[in-house]
Backbone as CSV, one residue per row, in Angstrom:
resi,resn,N_x,N_y,N_z,CA_x,CA_y,CA_z,C_x,C_y,C_z
1,MET,0.838,-1.140,0.027,-0.057,0.008,-0.060,0.995,1.370,0.113
2,THR,1.931,1.314,0.880,2.818,2.361,0.838,3.470,2.689,-0.553
3,LEU,3.856,1.447,-1.115,4.373,1.697,-2.400,3.366,2.319,-3.623
4,VAL,2.282,1.883,-3.538,1.196,2.510,-4.330,1.085,4.043,-4.071
5,LEU,1.025,4.333,-2.849,0.819,5.686,-2.357,2.130,6.542,-2.867
6,GLY,3.294,5.966,-2.748,4.553,6.622,-3.106,4.578,6.795,-4.552
7,LEU,4.167,5.792,-5.363,4.150,5.991,-6.743,2.929,7.038,-7.120
8,ALA,1.848,7.047,-6.531,0.800,7.930,-6.758,1.325,9.600,-6.481
9,SER,2.078,9.604,-5.430,2.548,10.958,-4.946,3.788,11.344,-5.987
10,SER,4.592,10.477,-6.321,5.611,10.778,-7.347,5.196,11.243,-8.605
11,ALA,4.055,10.336,-9.040,3.446,10.688,-10.481,2.619,11.996,-10.283
12,GLY,2.104,12.360,-9.078,1.323,13.596,-9.006,2.368,14.630,-9.082
13,ALA,3.482,14.656,-8.716,4.581,15.620,-8.675,4.908,16.052,-10.076
14,GLN,4.750,15.058,-11.141,5.153,15.345,-12.539,3.887,15.703,-13.194
15,SER,2.697,15.614,-12.803,1.436,15.947,-13.603,0.788,17.050,-12.756
16,PRO,-0.283,17.576,-13.366,-1.095,18.645,-12.675,-1.806,18.014,-11.603
17,ALA,-2.342,18.686,-10.664,-3.054,18.202,-9.514,-4.321,17.297,-10.009
18,MET,-4.326,16.272,-9.259,-5.453,15.267,-9.657,-6.826,15.903,-8.870
19,ARG,-7.786,15.734,-9.678,-9.116,16.327,-9.233,-9.843,15.055,-8.707
20,ILE,-10.625,15.028,-7.671,-11.252,13.815,-7.133,-12.681,14.439,-6.829
21,GLY,-13.748,13.619,-7.132,-15.040,13.881,-6.707,-15.705,12.743,-5.984
22,TYR,-16.801,13.063,-5.260,-17.536,11.996,-4.498,-19.009,12.221,-4.950
23,VAL,-19.560,11.044,-5.045,-20.926,10.913,-5.384,-21.585,9.891,-4.486
24,ASP,-22.814,10.291,-4.013,-23.559,9.653,-3.047,-24.550,8.800,-3.988
25,MET,-24.198,7.489,-4.281,-24.906,6.607,-5.178,-26.482,6.419,-4.543
26,LYS,-26.483,6.280,-3.297,-27.855,6.106,-2.809,-28.916,7.196,-2.930
27,ARG,-28.244,8.468,-2.714,-29.151,9.610,-2.906,-29.339,9.662,-4.517
28,LEU,-28.540,9.366,-5.257,-28.970,9.331,-6.790,-29.913,8.381,-7.075
29,ILE,-29.893,7.073,-6.597,-30.838,6.008,-6.871,-32.172,6.541,-6.361
30,ASP,-32.181,7.021,-5.162,-33.410,7.462,-4.508,-34.018,8.717,-5.105
31,ASN,-33.377,9.623,-5.811,-33.885,10.873,-6.254,-33.858,10.962,-7.885
32,ALA,-33.155,10.040,-8.512,-32.998,10.302,-9.997,-34.368,10.078,-10.530
33,PRO,-34.733,10.922,-11.481,-36.169,10.888,-12.125,-36.310,9.558,-12.898
34,GLN,-35.270,9.116,-13.478,-35.320,7.912,-14.099,-35.791,6.713,-13.305
35,VAL,-35.354,6.559,-11.976,-35.755,5.641,-11.015,-37.084,5.960,-10.472
36,ILE,-37.427,7.217,-10.285,-38.747,7.427,-9.894,-39.862,7.097,-10.969
37,THR,-39.597,7.412,-12.176,-40.316,7.147,-13.270,-40.610,5.421,-13.341
38,GLY,-39.454,4.881,-13.125,-39.422,3.392,-13.213,-40.410,2.781,-12.076
39,ARG,-40.242,3.358,-10.864,-41.061,3.012,-9.745,-42.569,3.280,-10.068
40,GLN,-42.890,4.428,-10.618,-44.181,4.744,-10.987,-44.925,3.767,-12.053
41,LYS,-43.934,3.340,-12.935,-44.410,2.485,-14.073,-44.727,1.021,-13.398
42,LEU,-43.920,0.740,-12.460,-44.277,-0.610,-11.836,-45.407,-0.757,-11.009
43,GLU,-45.677,0.550,-10.176,-46.903,0.595,-9.536,-48.214,0.589,-10.488
44,ARG,-48.115,1.411,-11.526,-49.203,1.124,-12.425,-49.417,-0.169,-13.055
45,GLU,-48.308,-0.832,-13.156,-48.251,-2.210,-13.926,-48.829,-3.233,-12.922
46,PHE,-48.524,-3.149,-11.724,-48.912,-4.151,-10.735,-50.216,-3.832,-9.957
47,ALA,-50.610,-2.495,-10.125,-51.833,-2.213,-9.408,-53.184,-3.042,-9.581
48,PRO,-53.485,-3.379,-10.694,-54.676,-4.141,-10.891,-54.492,-5.470,-10.146
49,ARG,-53.465,-6.200,-10.361,-53.237,-7.506,-9.619,-53.210,-7.433,-8.016
50,ASP,-52.534,-6.309,-7.591,-52.626,-5.953,-6.053,-54.067,-5.703,-5.654
51,ALA,-54.836,-5.052,-6.431,-56.306,-4.707,-6.084,-57.032,-5.988,-6.065
52,ALA,-56.815,-6.742,-7.074,-57.611,-8.013,-7.106,-57.158,-8.967,-5.819
53,LEU,-56.016,-8.978,-5.515,-55.506,-9.652,-4.232,-56.218,-9.128,-2.925
54,ASN,-56.328,-7.776,-2.970,-56.870,-7.199,-1.730,-58.370,-7.530,-1.679
55,ALA,-58.992,-7.566,-2.858,-60.459,-7.883,-3.024,-60.550,-9.331,-2.497
56,ASP,-59.671,-10.233,-2.797,-59.848,-11.622,-2.420,-59.608,-11.725,-1.024
57,GLU,-58.609,-10.807,-0.412,-58.441,-10.969,1.010,-59.673,-10.458,1.897
58,THR,-60.264,-9.491,1.138,-61.545,-8.924,1.954,-62.704,-10.103,1.839
59,ARG,-62.745,-10.728,0.696,-63.747,-11.816,0.526,-63.410,-12.930,1.529
60,LEU,-62.109,-13.176,1.617,-61.709,-14.225,2.593,-62.090,-13.875,3.990
61,ALA,-61.891,-12.652,4.382,-62.205,-12.204,5.716,-63.554,-12.337,6.108
62,ALA,-64.416,-12.027,4.918,-65.958,-12.136,5.238,-66.392,-13.531,5.335
63,LEU,-65.676,-14.394,4.432,-66.126,-15.864,4.554,-65.729,-16.375,6.059
64,ARG,-64.514,-16.041,6.503,-64.120,-16.461,7.614,-64.990,-15.939,8.740
65,SER,-65.482,-14.796,8.829,-66.411,-14.188,9.812,-67.691,-14.853,9.660
66,ARG,-68.218,-15.130,8.421,-69.374,-15.928,8.275,-69.257,-17.404,8.834
67,TYR,-68.149,-17.856,8.781,-67.955,-19.230,9.215,-67.873,-19.336,10.733
68,GLU,-67.288,-18.266,11.235,-67.213,-18.282,12.821,-68.646,-17.947,13.398
69,ARG,-69.402,-17.055,12.644,-70.737,-16.693,13.059,-71.828,-17.737,12.978
70,ASP,-71.689,-18.428,11.761,-72.798,-19.245,11.300,-72.531,-20.732,11.359
71,SER,-71.231,-21.238,11.512,-70.991,-22.666,11.401,-71.827,-23.541,12.364
72,ALA,-71.917,-23.037,13.575,-72.613,-23.870,14.615,-74.274,-24.076,14.052
73,SER,-74.733,-23.126,13.395,-76.185,-23.357,13.024,-76.246,-23.880,11.456
74,MET,-75.220,-24.049,10.889,-75.171,-24.653,9.577,-75.268,-26.254,9.614
75,SER,-75.574,-26.809,8.571,-75.506,-28.314,8.507,-73.925,-28.648,8.354
76,ARG,-73.629,-29.838,8.789,-72.234,-30.191,8.791,-71.664,-30.105,7.429
77,ALA,-72.424,-30.603,6.374,-71.882,-30.629,5.045,-71.755,-28.937,4.591
78,ASP,-72.728,-28.184,4.820,-72.439,-26.716,4.574,-71.248,-26.108,5.131
79,ALA,-71.091,-26.462,6.555,-69.974,-25.964,7.216,-68.749,-26.387,6.657
80,GLU,-68.673,-27.538,6.297,-67.322,-28.214,5.661,-67.104,-27.636,4.304
81,SER,-68.193,-27.555,3.565,-67.887,-26.774,2.190,-67.421,-25.455,2.292
82,LEU,-67.989,-24.609,3.315,-67.652,-23.230,3.638,-66.041,-23.260,4.010
83,ARG,-65.841,-24.304,4.906,-64.339,-24.413,5.388,-63.291,-24.625,4.309
84,ARG,-63.775,-25.610,3.334,-62.930,-25.937,2.102,-62.808,-24.714,1.282
85,GLU,-63.855,-23.935,1.131,-63.879,-22.687,0.182,-62.802,-21.700,0.883
86,ILE,-63.012,-21.658,2.277,-61.996,-20.626,2.896,-60.579,-21.219,2.678
87,ASP,-60.291,-22.419,2.803,-58.913,-22.988,2.797,-58.445,-22.692,1.354
88,ALA,-59.246,-23.082,0.477,-58.773,-22.918,-1.008,-58.436,-21.526,-1.442
89,LEU,-59.336,-20.516,-0.982,-59.044,-19.165,-1.161,-57.771,-18.651,-0.445
90,ASP,-57.657,-19.056,0.760,-56.488,-18.603,1.529,-55.274,-19.231,0.745
91,ARG,-55.196,-20.508,0.252,-54.058,-20.995,-0.471,-53.721,-20.239,-1.816
92,SER,-54.877,-19.847,-2.424,-54.831,-19.122,-3.734,-54.280,-17.681,-3.481
93,ILE,-54.845,-17.093,-2.376,-54.244,-15.744,-2.091,-52.760,-15.853,-1.876
94,LYS,-52.323,-16.858,-0.953,-50.800,-16.882,-0.705,-50.039,-17.192,-1.870
95,ARG,-50.556,-18.019,-2.632,-49.763,-18.349,-3.969,-49.807,-17.149,-4.893
96,ASN,-50.848,-16.498,-5.023,-50.841,-15.200,-5.982,-50.061,-14.223,-5.333
97,ARG,-50.074,-14.000,-3.959,-49.220,-12.787,-3.427,-47.821,-13.256,-3.676
98,GLU,-47.411,-14.599,-3.531,-45.926,-14.712,-3.760,-45.613,-14.681,-5.166
99,ASN,-46.503,-15.075,-6.107,-46.148,-14.837,-7.443,-45.989,-13.392,-7.795
100,LEU,-46.915,-12.606,-7.192,-46.763,-11.081,-7.400,-45.546,-10.490,-6.874
101,ARG,-45.245,-10.934,-5.677,-43.917,-10.401,-5.054,-42.664,-10.815,-5.962
102,SER,-42.718,-12.064,-6.437,-41.634,-12.567,-7.278,-41.453,-11.717,-8.593
103,GLU,-42.676,-11.625,-9.189,-42.634,-10.873,-10.494,-42.259,-9.343,-10.242
104,LEU,-42.740,-8.945,-9.124,-42.320,-7.407,-8.851,-40.817,-7.311,-8.521
105,LYS,-40.241,-8.230,-7.885,-38.775,-8.170,-7.547,-38.093,-8.273,-8.908
106,THR,-38.407,-9.199,-9.698,-37.809,-9.335,-10.971,-37.867,-8.019,-11.859
107,ARG,-39.020,-7.510,-11.864,-39.075,-6.232,-12.617,-38.536,-5.075,-12.156
108,SER,-38.502,-5.039,-10.775,-37.733,-4.002,-10.091,-36.396,-4.097,-10.338
109,ASP,-35.801,-5.270,-10.264,-34.305,-5.357,-10.677,-34.017,-5.014,-11.992
110,GLN,-34.909,-5.424,-13.039,-34.815,-4.984,-14.404,-34.709,-3.519,-14.523
111,GLU,-35.723,-2.827,-14.018,-35.830,-1.368,-13.886,-34.637,-0.769,-13.210
112,LEU,-34.218,-1.121,-12.238,-33.068,-0.603,-11.514,-31.702,-0.837,-12.218
113,ASP,-31.649,-1.880,-12.807,-30.482,-2.241,-13.608,-30.396,-1.258,-14.859
114,ARG,-31.534,-1.015,-15.419,-31.501,0.014,-16.548,-31.135,1.376,-16.140
115,SER,-31.644,1.650,-15.052,-31.431,2.927,-14.320,-30.158,3.166,-13.867
116,TRP,-29.462,2.032,-13.315,-28.260,2.073,-12.732,-27.166,2.437,-13.857
117,ARG,-27.345,1.840,-15.013,-26.415,1.991,-16.114,-26.595,3.448,-16.529
118,GLU,-27.732,4.011,-16.417,-27.874,5.395,-16.978,-27.232,6.394,-15.940
119,ILE,-27.451,6.066,-14.680,-26.766,6.744,-13.711,-25.386,6.869,-13.678
120,ASN,-24.853,5.562,-13.818,-23.346,5.346,-13.953,-22.701,6.089,-15.164
121,ASN,-23.415,6.097,-16.309,-22.994,6.718,-17.462,-22.987,8.263,-17.286
122,ALA,-24.041,8.770,-16.477,-24.120,10.217,-16.222,-22.991,10.712,-15.390
123,VAL,-22.558,9.867,-14.398,-21.466,10.048,-13.489,-20.200,10.180,-14.221
124,ILE,-19.904,9.272,-15.116,-18.768,9.153,-15.962,-18.713,10.304,-16.859
125,GLU,-19.726,10.606,-17.631,-19.772,11.780,-18.519,-19.470,13.201,-17.865
126,PHE,-20.102,13.287,-16.584,-19.923,14.460,-15.852,-18.386,14.629,-15.535
127,ALA,-17.832,13.471,-15.043,-16.429,13.518,-14.563,-15.511,13.880,-15.817
128,ARG,-15.802,13.310,-16.931,-14.962,13.632,-17.932,-15.147,15.152,-18.390
129,GLU,-16.445,15.546,-18.477,-16.635,17.096,-18.816,-16.004,18.077,-17.916
130,GLN,-16.021,17.676,-16.620,-15.394,18.634,-15.607,-13.823,18.465,-15.283
131,GLY,-13.223,17.363,-15.977,-11.942,17.137,-15.942,-11.541,16.454,-14.578
132,ILE,-12.530,15.680,-14.000,-12.229,15.106,-12.760,-11.688,13.678,-13.006
133,ASP,-10.473,13.408,-12.366,-9.779,12.249,-12.526,-10.247,11.092,-11.816
134,LEU,-10.978,11.025,-10.598,-11.457,10.077,-9.840,-12.753,10.468,-9.341
135,ILE,-13.736,9.499,-9.347,-15.073,9.742,-8.665,-15.111,8.503,-7.663
136,VAL,-15.244,8.968,-6.460,-15.387,7.926,-5.368,-16.893,7.761,-4.940
137,PRO,-17.497,6.627,-5.183,-18.901,6.372,-4.892,-19.057,6.128,-3.342
138,SER,-20.162,6.209,-2.859,-20.597,5.969,-1.482,-20.612,4.532,-1.370
139,PRO,-20.398,3.901,-0.340,-20.221,4.505,1.100,-18.688,4.712,1.287
140,VAL,-18.364,5.919,1.913,-16.896,6.310,2.198,-16.982,6.718,3.649
141,VAL,-15.817,6.726,4.238,-15.788,7.074,5.722,-16.011,8.502,5.711
142,TYR,-15.405,9.392,4.926,-15.778,10.815,4.769,-15.448,11.317,3.451
143,ALA,-16.258,12.373,3.151,-15.972,13.056,1.973,-16.451,14.529,2.215
144,SER,-15.572,15.349,1.933,-15.792,16.797,2.093,-16.906,17.320,1.143
145,PRO,-17.833,18.148,1.635,-18.805,18.664,0.787,-18.234,19.312,-0.379
146,ARG,-17.044,19.855,-0.338,-16.242,20.550,-1.527,-16.119,19.666,-2.712
147,ILE,-16.002,18.334,-2.339,-15.742,17.342,-3.549,-17.093,16.660,-3.932
148,ASP,-18.158,16.879,-2.993,-19.336,16.091,-3.393,-20.045,16.679,-4.621
149,VAL,-20.188,15.815,-5.691,-20.781,16.228,-6.888,-22.184,15.608,-7.161
150,THR,-22.635,14.999,-6.017,-24.077,14.341,-6.290,-25.044,15.303,-6.812
151,ASP,-25.146,16.519,-6.189,-26.351,17.439,-6.731,-26.043,17.687,-8.064
152,GLN,-24.919,17.799,-8.678,-24.696,18.238,-10.066,-24.922,16.978,-10.878
153,VAL,-24.681,15.793,-10.563,-24.930,14.669,-11.291,-26.612,14.491,-11.320
154,LEU,-27.086,14.596,-10.176,-28.705,14.543,-10.128,-29.184,15.663,-11.029
155,GLU,-28.709,16.865,-11.087,-29.333,17.826,-12.019,-29.043,17.400,-13.398
156,ARG,-27.916,16.745,-13.765,-27.746,16.288,-15.107,-28.717,15.267,-15.554
157,LEU,-29.012,14.311,-14.533,-29.906,13.218,-14.823,-31.332,13.833,-15.056
158,ARG,-31.710,14.828,-14.333,-32.941,15.605,-14.482,-33.075,16.157,-15.876
159,ARG,-32.022,16.779,-16.244,-32.032,17.501,-17.569,-32.097,16.440,-18.678
160,GLU,-31.391,15.325,-18.511,-31.460,14.230,-19.620,-32.844,13.564,-19.557
161,HIS,-33.415,13.443,-18.434,-34.761,12.734,-18.393,-35.875,13.765,-19.039
162,ALA,-35.654,14.973,-18.646,-36.697,15.884,-19.092,-36.422,16.005,-20.725
163,SER,-35.344,15.969,-21.245,-35.136,16.199,-22.697,-35.697,14.931,-23.421
164,ARG,-35.841,13.887,-22.734,-36.488,12.632,-23.351,-38.083,12.621,-23.039
165,GLY,-38.484,13.642,-22.508,-39.843,13.802,-22.354,-40.468,13.150,-21.000
166,GLY,-39.428,12.993,-20.077,-39.957,12.233,-18.729,-40.741,13.279,-17.906
167,THR,-41.454,12.729,-16.962,-42.174,13.641,-16.183,-41.605,14.117,-14.808
168,PRO,-41.127,13.205,-13.978,-40.845,13.646,-12.607,-39.569,14.563,-12.766
C-alpha cells in the first residue's frame, strides 16, 4: 500500500493536480427521475393485480367471519363446504401474493439495472466534462462537501430525463 501511495505521489509531482469527486449513489438512486419514473411504471403495472388480491383478502375475511358466526347453525356438509372454500381461497391468495412479489422483484431489478447504467454513465460523462480524474462512490468514511458532486450529477440526470420527455 505504501508503494502504491508513493508511486501516486511521485506521479502527482510530475503531472497537474489530480481532481477527485465524491458521489452519493444511494441519493442518486433514491432521487433520480429515471428511477422514480420506473417505480411509478411498476406501480401502475402491478396495481390491478394488487387490487384483485386485496379484494380476495376482503372476501376471505368475510367468509371467515361468516364461518365463525354461522358454522354452529349450519348443516355439517355446508360448514365443511364453507371451510374448504376458505382454505382454497387462502391458499390461492398466498400463492398469488408470492407470485406477485416474485414478479415485482424481477421487474424492479430490471428497472433498477437499466437506471443504474444510466446513472453510472451520467457520473462518468460528468467527470470527463469537468476534468475529474477520480469519482469515489458511497459509502466512504468521509467526503468533504467541497468534492461532493452528487447534486450536479442529479441535476444532469434531471435534464437528460426531461429532454427525453420524462415527467418527474
